[in-house]
C-alpha angles and dihedrals in degrees: 000000000000124000120191128179109217121193088343093287114055119086115194119196119190122177128184102205127195112199094274123156112287120229092223124097119259126218096264089052087068093050098255111159123231133175123244137033117285125215122250094279097026087228142110087261091070085082102089113254098018116127129186128199128175140189121197123199120195118166139152132002140217130046120016111249103184111238094014106061164182098240129206105163146102146157135263119204125199119191110198094202101014130276092279094061125093098183129109126242130216110256146176134184144200136201118217091177121351110213093116142068130257110165123210092035095117086063091052089049093050104039106015094234144079137196128225135007130329113235122203117195147135122297095253093055101055096100095045095047092046092054092041089057089052092046091049090049090053090059099039110027117080110254094245089059101043093100090067088063102055094096105055120189111242128163132187144201120188113256094176097126096064100017138057100240092189096054101078094211093161113091133204091247089055090053089048087051091056092047095046095041095053114128142165121249129061117003125220112239140195121026094019138109116339088355096061097106100028131121125204124192083348090295120104107283138175139131122006135167143184140164140205131204120211130187119203127174092341094313125112124212133179128210119195128189131192121183135191102205125200100142147090136055125260097244090056097055116118126178122187085353095302121118093235095159092063094043095054097043109121092352105088127131121219113286111211090340096307120113102245096216123065136170091266101029098092099030111121118238120246092230128027135183143185131196122196123188115191121194126185139172090212108115097242130165119234095259088053091049088052087056088051091051092052092056089063088078090064090055091050089049091056087064091051104255116145096190098248122224096266097036115114101210114172138158134204125194129191139177122225092200098050095070132167109200116216106266095357142090119282117264109220127154131179099004117201119237121239093238095045094115092167089067104029099048095059090048090050089049092049092056089052094048096044091046091053094048095044091055091052091045091056090051093048093047098044116096133207111281135191114208140159118354087012089282107164120207114193128223118238105273108240097202093054091046092052093047093051094048093045090053088055093047091245103126123100089210137352116261 
């Protein structure tokens, strides 16, 4: 963690975060019920080989000066096969609503695969992160394989309400830190990485993750989901089937001495976005992974989002066992048939369940943040959420 004092007033905080355990509560800690069986970390990294790294950038405060700050942004990196792998994975994608950017997807559409990590960031960082991924590849990828890394996979959501999107505070070295620091295990959630400046359901939002384990005919598969959430309106928010957003509107107590309702706190954003990355060790083909990606919309719908007109909501799914080595023959074993409902249906359900939980996890983990122009976006108040769900008989246990 690096603190710098600039001009006697500016405090810059830059953190390169491996996916270490976050201090924040998760949805299950509050007693919120979910369907399905999670993996050991209830994270995308439960899929063997997947690694996550994050860099968070928070600097400056006060009035927005376009190009100069303040900054509330970062990057989240997902390595499908770990940072030491140079192979491609089978992939498929789905667009719930398309007003957003996810580079490298034409390659996925055409070939059903992609090489290298997935990067999630703010809209103003796409060009820098894209170039940084190429620069990192130049150092780490063997020369004969470099041409596989000229189409990096970078996705964005717009963090313009809390962050100066024209300021370019994220640096190439900070992207490198996220790539090199990626690990398996627990994943930090909330105001971290690409989710630092994001807002979800007009509460503070950000990064969330969850996983599901399914067993079919003696075979065990894992599905993991990671989301970067910057979407939805408060009145639409549902958790565990209960319209909690509408119930807490205008009826919040103070949270840590701060009145948890301000003039801008509940005001919808003009543009929203949501990114969903789905990993599985099931040996699926690209068109089957596209079917998986489409199911993410059902998980989003469980939490009340209707994919508004200017919301870029997109999903990418990949298989860590359907691998195409650079310059070699594909490695695929035990492919699943397109009519094998006994296997596909549990995998589809796992995507829906893990997406739903990942979206709640990011809300629970995210904390109140003040950004550009002193706009304060409040975290979802846990006590109110627990009280409402308890009143509806929807808690597993009382906190």
